[in-house]
N, C-alpha and C positions, 0 to 999 in steps of 0.2 A: 503494499499500500503505501510506501515511500513515493513521495512526489506527484502522488493523485489524490483527489479524494475518495473517501470509502463510499462504494454503492450503499444505496436503502438497505440493501439485505446485509451487508455486512456491518453496517452501523446498528441494525438490529441484535444482530448476533453479539456485537461487542456489549449491548446493553444486557442481554440475556445472560451473557458470561458473568456477569457481576454478583448474579445470583446463583446460577447453573454450573458446577465446577466438573460434572460427568463429560468428559471430552466426546464420548461416544454420543451422548444427547446433543450435543453442540455440533458435531459432524452431521448428525442426522438432520437436525434443522437445517444446516447449510446446505444440504442436497435436496430437500424438498422446498420447492418455490411457493412460498405462502400466496403469491399473487394468483396463483392458479386455483385458489380455494376461495377467493372472494369475488363478489360480483364486479363486471367488468368497471361500471362506473366508480367503483371504490379502488381499483387498483393502484392509484396514485397513492393510497393511504396503506396500502397492505403491509408495508414494513413498519409501521408506527406501532409503538407499543400499546395497543389499545385494542379492545374487542370491537369486531366490525359487524354490523347487520349483515345476514345472508338470506334474509327472507323469512317469512312464518313465524315472526316475532322472535326469532333465534339469532344468536351471534356466533362468530369464530372467536375463541379464547384469544385474549392478548397473549403475545409469543412468550413472555416470562412465565407466563400460567403454564403455557404449553410445555415449556422446559423442566419448569418445577414438578409437574405431575408425572412426566417420563422420568426424571432423575429419582424420583421417590419410589419408583416400581424396581430401581435397581435391576434392571434387565440385564441378562447375560448373553442372550441370543438363542437361548434353548426353549424358550417357554410359547405357550399358546395363551395369548392374551384376548379376553372379551371385553369388548366396549360396548357400553349401552349408550346410545345416543349418538350416532355418527355425526350429525350436524353438516359442517362442510366436507369433511373427510381428511382435514388436514391432521389431526391429532392422530387418526388411523395410520396414516401415510408416513407419518414420523416414527409412529410405534412399530411400523412394517420394517423398518430398517434396524431396530434394536432386538426386535422378538423373532423367534422361528415364523411365526402364523399368528395373524390378528383376525378374528372375527369381530365385526361391527354390527350393529343392529340400530336401524333408525324407523321410529314409527310414523314418521311425517312424510307421505310419499313424495312430496316434490321435493324435499331435501335429499330424500334416498336417491331419487332419480339424478340430480346434479351431480352427488358425492360420486 
């Protein structure tokens, strides 16, 4: 990053890394493009450390919460994870890089179809 401005995604990860120490979690978040999981009209805000509306009166969690939740699981890569409430699918995509298998369930049809 020397000599250039960090990208919005890099700035997000720097903020998350203030509270999340697990390098596997940070690498997983680096690999998953958060902007792919937010509505198109909100993509400019995708890397802000705030929850964003995804429709159906639901939100995508703020990045630091995604990181803290993933870190709290202390996954080793051998686990099967069950996530209840897929929402945007972002948390499941991050977890899929940390666990052997992720099963996610969403009761709201519109969210399930988008995820």
